[in-house]
C-alpha positions in Angstrom: 162.1 -15.9 3.8 161.5 -18.0 6.9 165.4 -18.1 7.6 165.3 -22.5 7.3 167.9 -22.4 5.4 171.7 -23.1 5.4 174.6 -20.6 5.4 177.9 -20.7 4.6 180.3 -19.0 7.3 183.3 -17.5 6.4 184.8 -19.8 9.4 184.6 -22.6 6.7 181.3 -24.3 8.5 177.9 -24.4 7.4 175.3 -23.8 9.7 171.0 -23.7 10.1 169.2 -20.3 10.0 170.0 -17.8 7.4 169.2 -15.4 10.8 170.6 -17.3 13.2 169.7 -19.7 15.7 168.4 -20.0 19.1 167.3 -22.8 21.3 166.2 -23.2 25.4 168.6 -24.5 28.4 165.1 -24.8 30.9 166.1 -26.3 34.1 163.7 -27.2 37.4 165.5 -24.3 39.9 168.3 -22.1 40.3 170.9 -23.8 41.3 169.9 -26.4 39.1 169.1 -30.4 39.1 167.8 -31.1 36.1 167.7 -29.9 33.1 165.5 -30.5 29.3 167.7 -32.1 26.6 166.3 -32.9 23.1 167.7 -36.8 21.7 168.1 -35.7 18.1 166.6 -37.5 15.0 169.0 -39.6 13.2 168.1 -37.9 9.7 168.8 -34.3 11.3 172.1 -32.2 11.3 174.0 -34.2 14.1 171.5 -37.0 14.5 171.5 -38.8 17.6 173.2 -36.3 19.3 171.9 -34.5 22.0 171.5 -30.9 22.5 168.6 -28.6 23.7 165.1 -27.7 21.5 166.0 -25.0 18.9 166.5 -24.5 15.5 166.4 -21.5 12.8 165.5 -17.8 13.8 162.8 -15.9 12.1 163.6 -12.7 10.2 163.3 -10.0 12.3 162.8 -12.4 15.7 164.6 -11.9 19.0 166.8 -14.3 19.5 164.6 -15.4 23.4 161.7 -15.0 21.5 162.6 -17.7 19.0 164.6 -20.1 21.5 160.6 -20.1 23.5 159.4 -20.9 20.0 161.1 -23.7 19.1 160.8 -25.2 22.4 156.7 -25.0 22.7 157.0 -26.2 18.8 159.8 -28.8 19.5 159.3 -30.1 23.1 155.8 -28.2 24.1 157.2 -25.8 26.8 154.5 -23.4 27.0 156.7 -19.6 26.9 153.8 -18.4 29.4 155.4 -21.2 31.8 158.9 -20.5 31.9 161.0 -17.5 33.0 164.1 -16.0 31.2 167.6 -16.1 33.4 170.2 -15.2 30.9 171.5 -15.7 27.5 174.8 -16.9 25.9 175.2 -16.1 22.1 178.2 -18.5 20.3 179.4 -15.9 17.4 180.7 -16.6 14.0 181.3 -14.3 11.5 178.4 -15.1 9.2 176.0 -16.8 12.1 175.6 -17.0 15.8 173.5 -19.3 18.3 171.6 -18.1 21.2 171.1 -20.1 23.9 168.2 -18.8 26.2 168.5 -20.3 29.6 165.0 -20.4 31.5 163.5 -22.0 34.8 160.3 -23.2 35.4 157.5 -21.1 36.2 154.5 -22.8 35.7 153.1 -26.3 34.3 155.6 -27.8 32.5 155.4 -31.2 30.8 158.0 -31.5 28.2 157.3 -34.3 25.3 158.8 -35.2 21.8 155.8 -33.1 19.5 157.9 -33.0 16.1 159.9 -35.3 13.9 163.0 -33.4 15.0 163.2 -35.1 18.3 164.1 -38.8 19.2 163.6 -38.0 22.7 162.3 -34.9 25.0 163.8 -36.0 28.6 164.5 -33.8 32.2 168.2 -35.1 32.5 170.1 -34.6 35.7 172.9 -31.8 35.5 175.9 -34.5 36.4 174.9 -37.1 33.8 174.5 -34.6 31.0 178.2 -34.4 30.1 178.3 -38.3 29.8 175.7 -38.0 27.0 176.8 -37.8 23.5 176.5 -34.2 22.7 175.9 -32.5 20.2 179.8 -30.8 19.6 178.8 -26.9 20.0 176.6 -27.7 22.7 179.4 -30.0 24.4 181.8 -26.9 24.2 179.0 -25.1 26.1 178.0 -26.6 28.7 180.7 -26.2 31.1 180.0 -22.6 31.2 176.3 -23.2 31.0 176.1 -25.5 34.1 177.8 -22.3 36.0 175.2 -19.9 35.0 172.7 -22.5 35.8 173.8 -22.2 39.3 173.8 -18.8 39.3 170.8 -16.5 41.0 171.3 -12.9 39.9 170.1 -10.4 42.0 170.2 -6.2 41.7 169.0 -4.4 44.5 168.7 -0.7 43.8 168.9 2.1 47.1 165.7 4.2 46.0 166.8 7.4 48.2 170.5 7.1 46.7 169.4 6.9 43.3 166.4 9.2 43.3 168.4 11.7 45.0 171.4 11.4 42.4 169.5 13.8 39.7 168.1 16.8 40.0 164.6 16.7 39.4 163.0 18.0 42.0 162.6 14.9 43.8 163.0 17.0 47.5 159.6 18.3 47.2 157.6 14.6 46.6 159.9 11.5 47.3 157.3 9.3 47.4 156.2 10.6 43.5 160.5 10.5 42.3 160.3 6.9 43.9 157.1 5.7 42.1 158.6 7.2 38.4 161.7 5.0 39.5 159.7 1.9 40.4 158.0 2.2 36.9 161.1 2.5 35.0 162.5 -0.4 36.5 159.6 -2.1 35.7 159.6 -1.6 31.9 163.6 -2.0 31.7 163.6 -5.4 33.5 162.0 -7.0 30.6 164.6 -6.2 29.1 167.2 -7.9 30.9 170.7 -6.8 31.7 174.1 -6.7 30.1 175.9 -9.2 31.6 179.1 -7.0 32.5 177.2 -4.6 34.3 177.0 -7.8 36.3 180.2 -8.9 36.4 178.6 -12.2 34.9 179.3 -14.8 31.7 177.1 -14.6 29.0 175.3 -12.0 26.9 172.1 -10.5 29.0 171.1 -11.7 32.3 167.1 -11.1 33.8 168.3 -10.7 37.5 165.7 -10.2 40.2 165.8 -6.7 40.7 165.1 -5.2 44.6 163.9 -1.6 45.3 164.8 -0.7 48.6 162.5 1.8 49.9 162.7 4.8 53.0 161.1 7.9 54.6 158.8 8.9 53.0 158.4 6.8 49.9 157.9 3.8 52.6 154.6 3.8 51.2 155.1 3.4 47.8 153.6 0.2 47.2 155.0 -2.6 44.1 153.2 -2.9 41.1 150.7 -5.5 40.9 151.8 -8.3 38.6 155.2 -6.3 38.4 158.8 -8.0 38.1 160.5 -5.4 40.7 160.1 -6.2 44.6 159.5 -3.6 46.7 161.2 -4.0 50.3 160.2 -0.8 52.9 163.1 -0.5 55.5 161.8 -1.0 58.9 164.8 1.4 60.0 167.0 3.2 57.8 167.5 2.0 54.1 171.7 1.3 54.0 170.6 -1.3 57.3 167.9 -3.0 55.3 169.8 -3.4 52.5 173.1 -5.2 54.2 170.9 -7.1 55.4 168.6 -8.2 51.6 172.4 -8.5 50.7 173.3 -10.9 53.7 170.2 -13.3 52.9 171.0 -13.7 49.4 174.6 -13.9 49.8 174.0 -16.9 52.1 171.4 -18.5 49.8 172.1 -22.0 48.3 174.5 -22.6 44.9 176.6 -19.0 43.1 175.1 -15.9 44.6 175.3 -12.8 42.1 174.3 -9.8 44.4 175.2 -6.1 43.3 173.8 -2.9 44.8 173.3 0.6 42.6 174.1 3.5 45.2 176.6 6.1 45.4 176.9 5.8 49.1 180.8 4.9 49.7 180.3 3.5 53.2 177.2 1.1 51.9 179.7 -0.1 49.2 182.4 -1.3 51.4 179.9 -2.8 53.7 178.3 -4.5 50.7 181.4 -5.4 49.3 182.6 -6.8 52.2 179.8 -9.4 52.4 180.8 -10.7 48.7 178.2 -7.9 46.8 179.1 -5.7 43.8 178.9 -2.1 44.0 177.1 -0.2 40.9 176.8 3.7 40.8 173.4 5.3 40.0 174.4 7.1 37.0 174.8 3.3 35.3 172.0 2.8 36.0 170.2 5.8 35.4 171.5 5.6 31.9 170.1 2.0 31.0 167.3 3.2 32.1 166.7 6.2 29.8 167.8 4.3 26.6 165.3 2.3 27.5 162.7 4.8 27.4 163.9 5.9 24.4 163.0 2.5 22.7 
């Protein structure tokens, strides 16, 4: 069973997709100026309305994988040329729709590639509410637009996190930091629960920055990896404050979280507008990721 069938939901509505459905909201950059929208063919459900490329998920298919597959099938958007940013889930009693928000990360030329679309177009953000939108997309648009303007960054105080667990790190600080970096790389691909970052939606894929100091300064980033490694020129706290200040001053909405147990550092970054997360919360998530 591919999932291409209707669901009679206890909410009183019929929904397409036995295993739920998913779609891709592709933005040009963050904060977004344009998004890719689909003008649905007149014969489709809610025909002649505008929404995003999407459709029924296949059995056992992850929601983000389904959104990327549908975008390639319906709009010629290659999954390898986009970067996931976040997801938002519309949940009904017997069905769900996941919107995967992503930005352009390679050559992208959206176009009509199947009969379900009348048009596939880049649309200016301000013009979206003026279109005859698919009802559920219209309801979701204010929150999605806010998410499309948000840059999420997770800064990890390497020395503090490594020092929070008594596993012999003091004998080899560089080795302990290297292991932490490897764990972060594995975890990064799964995304972060939105509530950890105090953001809307369900999951986010933040930029992860690992700040190192002392004997761990020589730890390099993993080639082709997702985690940025910043070696502190002086002490780690000063570097972290500088990283936070630089990002908070950036365009759009900046959601910056710092993983540290250092109370004084926490007060300094919170004064700048960042959020503090305790190392235990991160380590618990890394442990669950390793167990998958």
